[in-house]
KEDOLUM-489839 format. One record per atom (N, C-alpha, C): atom name; residue in one letter; residue number from 1; y, x, z. Coordinates in steps of 0.02 Angstrom, whole numbers, plus 50000, padded with zeros to 5 digits. Example, Ala and Ser with C-alpha at 12.3 -4.5 7.8 and 13.67 -1.06 7.14 Angstrom:
<pts>
  atom  type  seq      y      x      z
     N     A    1  49716  50660  50390
    CA     A    1  49775  50615  50390
     C     A    1  49835  50660  50390
     N     S    2  49888  50642  50354
    CA     S    2  49947  50684  50357
     C     S    2  50002  50645  50394
</pts>
This chain:
<pts>
  atom  type  seq      y      x      z
     N     X    1  50252  48213  54698
    CA     X    1  50253  48185  54622
     C     X    1  50178  48170  54606
     N     X    2  50144  48133  54598
    CA     X    2  50081  48117  54550
     C     X    2  50079  48100  54499
     N     X    3  50067  48147  54445
    CA     X    3  50063  48151  54384
     C     X    3  49970  48132  54358
     N     X    4  49956  48077  54327
    CA     X    4  49880  48085  54312
     C     X    4  49891  48094  54249
     N     X    5  49845  48160  54218
    CA     X    5  49861  48184  54155
     C     X    5  49798  48111  54124
     N     X    6  49820  48078  54051
    CA     X    6  49774  48048  54009
     C     X    6  49769  48072  53952
     N     X    7  49735  48045  53900
    CA     X    7  49738  48080  53831
     C     X    7  49793  48059  53800
     N     X    8  49837  48007  53818
    CA     X    8  49901  47993  53795
     C     X    8  49955  48032  53827
     N     X    9  49957  48052  53866
    CA     X    9  50012  48115  53908
     C     X    9  49986  48180  53878
     N     X   10  49922  48192  53864
    CA     X   10  49899  48256  53823
     C     X   10  49936  48254  53746
     N     X   11  49923  48207  53719
    CA     X   11  49949  48208  53656
     C     X   11  50012  48200  53652
     N     X   12  50060  48184  53689
    CA     X   12  50123  48172  53708
     C     X   12  50152  48238  53717
     N     X   13  50125  48288  53758
    CA     X   13  50145  48358  53771
     C     X   13  50122  48392  53718
     N     X   14  50067  48384  53652
    CA     X   14  50052  48416  53623
     C     X   14  50103  48409  53569
     N     X   15  50132  48354  53550
    CA     X   15  50188  48321  53493
     C     X   15  50241  48354  53522
     N     X   16  50264  48347  53582
    CA     X   16  50334  48375  53609
     C     X   16  50327  48460  53604
     N     X   17  50263  48488  53618
    CA     X   17  50270  48578  53593
     C     X   17  50267  48588  53525
     N     X   18  50247  48541  53484
    CA     X   18  50246  48580  53403
     C     X   18  50311  48554  53377
     N     X   19  50358  48515  53437
    CA     X   19  50409  48474  53396
     C     X   19  50469  48548  53424
     N     X   20  50471  48576  53478
    CA     X   20  50510  48598  53533
     C     X   20  50502  48688  53487
     N     X   21  50439  48702  53482
    CA     X   21  50417  48775  53460
     C     X   21  50455  48808  53404
     N     X   22  50471  48766  53357
    CA     X   22  50495  48800  53298
     C     X   22  50565  48801  53311
     N     X   23  50606  48747  53342
    CA     X   23  50680  48759  53367
     C     X   23  50678  48816  53423
     N     X   24  50644  48836  53446
    CA     X   24  50631  48890  53502
     C     X   24  50634  48950  53477
     N     X   25  50589  48946  53423
    CA     X   25  50583  49024  53390
     C     X   25  50648  49028  53354
     N     X   26  50674  48985  53311
    CA     X   26  50733  48997  53275
     C     X   26  50802  49003  53327
     N     X   27  50786  48979  53366
    CA     X   27  50855  49002  53410
     C     X   27  50854  49062  53460
     N     X   28  50795  49073  53497
    CA     X   28  50808  49121  53529
     C     X   28  50748  49181  53514
     N     X   29  50707  49183  53462
    CA     X   29  50654  49240  53451
     C     X   29  50678  49247  53356
     N     X   30  50616  49238  53309
    CA     X   30  50635  49259  53245
     C     X   30  50634  49332  53235
     N     X   31  50641  49340  53161
    CA     X   31  50640  49412  53139
     C     X   31  50699  49457  53194
     N     X   32  50682  49518  53200
    CA     X   32  50722  49577  53239
     C     X   32  50727  49554  53297
     N     X   33  50688  49507  53335
    CA     X   33  50717  49490  53403
     C     X   33  50671  49530  53450
     N     X   34  50690  49554  53512
    CA     X   34  50651  49608  53537
     C     X   34  50627  49575  53593
     N     X   35  50614  49500  53586
    CA     X   35  50576  49463  53637
     C     X   35  50621  49443  53696
     N     X   36  50662  49401  53688
    CA     X   36  50719  49377  53734
     C     X   36  50690  49329  53812
     N     X   37  50728  49347  53858
    CA     X   37  50711  49317  53923
     C     X   37  50710  49244  53921
     N     X   38  50768  49203  53855
    CA     X   38  50768  49153  53856
     C     X   38  50726  49101  53812
     N     X   39  50691  49162  53763
    CA     X   39  50624  49126  53732
     C     X   39  50580  49094  53786
     N     X   40  50564  49178  53851
    CA     X   40  50504  49157  53877
     C     X   40  50515  49096  53941
     N     X   41  50586  49097  53946
    CA     X   41  50606  49041  53980
     C     X   41  50591  48966  53978
     N     X   42  50623  48961  53910
    CA     X   42  50630  48907  53873
     C     X   42  50541  48862  53854
     N     X   43  50513  48936  53823
    CA     X   43  50429  48911  53823
     C     X   43  50410  48897  53867
     N     X   44  50407  48909  53938
    CA     X   44  50370  48904  53992
     C     X   44  50401  48835  54001
     N     X   45  50462  48810  54009
    CA     X   45  50510  48739  54008
     C     X   45  50487  48698  53980
     N     X   46  50491  48711  53925
    CA     X   46  50464  48664  53859
     C     X   46  50406  48644  53839
     N     X   47  50364  48691  53858
    CA     X   47  50295  48697  53824
     C     X   47  50237  48695  53878
     N     X   48  50243  48753  53915
    CA     X   48  50187  48767  53962
     C     X   48  50187  48727  54032
     N     X   49  50242  48703  54043
    CA     X   49  50253  48644  54113
     C     X   49  50229  48580  54098
     N     X   50  50265  48573  54040
    CA     X   50  50225  48494  54007
     C     X   50  50156  48484  53997
     N     X   51  50129  48539  53967
    CA     X   51  50054  48555  53972
     C     X   51  50022  48555  54032
     N     X   52  50047  48590  54067
    CA     X   52  49997  48603  54124
     C     X   52  50015  48529  54166
     N     X   53  50063  48497  54160
    CA     X   53  50069  48428  54197
     C     X   53  50039  48379  54170
     N     X   54  50044  48381  54097
    CA     X   54  50020  48306  54068
     C     X   54  49965  48303  54035
     N     X   55  49914  48373  54047
    CA     X   55  49846  48385  54008
     C     X   55  49810  48412  54074
     N     X   56  49822  48445  54108
    CA     X   56  49785  48497  54178
     C     X   56  49792  48455  54226
     N     X   57  49859  48433  54251
    CA     X   57  49879  48394  54310
     C     X   57  49887  48441  54369
     N     X   58  49916  48409  54417
    CA     X   58  49935  48463  54465
     C     X   58  49879  48458  54546
     N     X   59  49842  48408  54539
    CA     X   59  49794  48396  54598
     C     X   59  49721  48421  54565
     N     X   60  49671  48418  54623
    CA     X   60  49609  48451  54577
     C     X   60  49559  48394  54558
     N     X   61  49525  48397  54528
    CA     X   61  49487  48361  54490
     C     X   61  49426  48340  54519
     N     X   62  49408  48291  54529
    CA     X   62  49352  48236  54567
     C     X   62  49286  48234  54524
     N     X   63  49304  48229  54450
    CA     X   63  49259  48191  54413
     C     X   63  49202  48258  54381
     N     X   64  49223  48340  54411
    CA     X   64  49169  48373  54369
     C     X   64  49138  48405  54442
     N     X   65  49071  48419  54440
    CA     X   65  49042  48448  54497
     C     X   65  49056  48521  54487
     N     X   66  49046  48573  54551
    CA     X   66  49058  48633  54541
     C     X   66  49005  48652  54491
     N     X   67  49034  48718  54457
    CA     X   67  48975  48741  54397
     C     X   67  48962  48695  54341
     N     X   68  48998  48650  54320
    CA     X   68  49000  48618  54269
     C     X   68  49062  48624  54232
     N     X   69  49061  48579  54173
    CA     X   69  49111  48581  54130
     C     X   69  49148  48519  54131
     N     X   70  49215  48518  54149
    CA     X   70  49241  48458  54162
     C     X   70  49264  48431  54096
     N     X   71  49233  48383  54070
    CA     X   71  49219  48359  53998
     C     X   71  49275  48314  53999
     N     X   72  49310  48291  54042
    CA     X   72  49379  48248  54039
     C     X   72  49447  48302  54033
     N     X   73  49436  48351  54047
    CA     X   73  49488  48404  54039
     C     X   73  49493  48437  53982
     N     X   74  49432  48457  53960
    CA     X   74  49410  48471  53871
     C     X   74  49431  48426  53841
     N     X   75  49417  48379  53850
    CA     X   75  49451  48302  53799
     C     X   75  49507  48306  53778
     N     X   76  49562  48317  53865
    CA     X   76  49624  48315  53856
     C     X   76  49651  48374  53812
     N     X   77  49619  48437  53815
    CA     X   77  49657  48510  53791
     C     X   77  49659  48505  53725
     N     X   78  49592  48467  53678
    CA     X   78  49575  48449  53618
     C     X   78  49626  48409  53599
     N     X   79  49646  48359  53630
    CA     X   79  49694  48298  53614
     C     X   79  49739  48330  53603
     N     X   80  49778  48381  53644
    CA     X   80  49846  48414  53652
     C     X   80  49855  48461  53585
     N     X   81  49796  48494  53576
    CA     X   81  49806  48533  53514
     C     X   81  49797  48487  53468
     N     X   82  49759  48452  53455
    CA     X   82  49749  48395  53400
     C     X   82  49812  48386  53379
     N     X   83  49862  48348  53440
    CA     X   83  49923  48327  53422
     C     X   83  49977  48376  53400
     N     X   84  49955  48419  53429
    CA     X   84  50021  48480  53402
     C     X   84  50004  48491  53335
     N     X   85  49929  48506  53305
    CA     X   85  49909  48509  53241
     C     X   85  49949  48454  53194
     N     X   86  49923  48408  53218
    CA     X   86  49950  48338  53178
     C     X   86  50033  48344  53161
     N     X   87  50079  48350  53213
    CA     X   87  50136  48365  53217
     C     X   87  50160  48393  53176
     N     X   88  50134  48466  53180
    CA     X   88  50162  48532  53134
     C     X   88  50136  48503  53056
     N     X   89  50065  48484  53055
    CA     X   89  50070  48459  52973
     C     X   89  50109  48409  52939
     N     X   90  50126  48341  52985
    CA     X   90  50161  48305  52958
     C     X   90  50234  48341  52938
     N     X   91  50261  48377  53002
    CA     X   91  50342  48428  52990
     C     X   91  50326  48436  52916
     N     X   92  50276  48496  52903
    CA     X   92  50258  48527  52833
     C     X   92  50274  48485  52785
     N     X   93  50234  48424  52790
    CA     X   93  50241  48389  52724
     C     X   93  50297  48340  52723
     N     X   94  50332  48338  52766
    CA     X   94  50407  48296  52771
     C     X   94  50454  48362  52740
     N     X   95  50451  48413  52753
    CA     X   95  50511  48460  52740
     C     X   95  50514  48494  52675
</pts>
């Protein structure tokens, strides 16, 4: 399966993470929780895996030379975080 990460896929992954995390925390985490296996598994499946697939990708990057910063990856990570922050702000404003 070939997934090519782009700024759009990174933004989508950030939005999904921001929407999923409050639900996961209220369902499996929260006050008095001793850290459940369900929270860890759900976080890996709904936040970490999509972030890896749609921000980092599964193949090697041919855009950056060894020893340099991969600017495309850095932009995708920034877009992922920016989208997550934007969705969080919008959710807070609408609540």
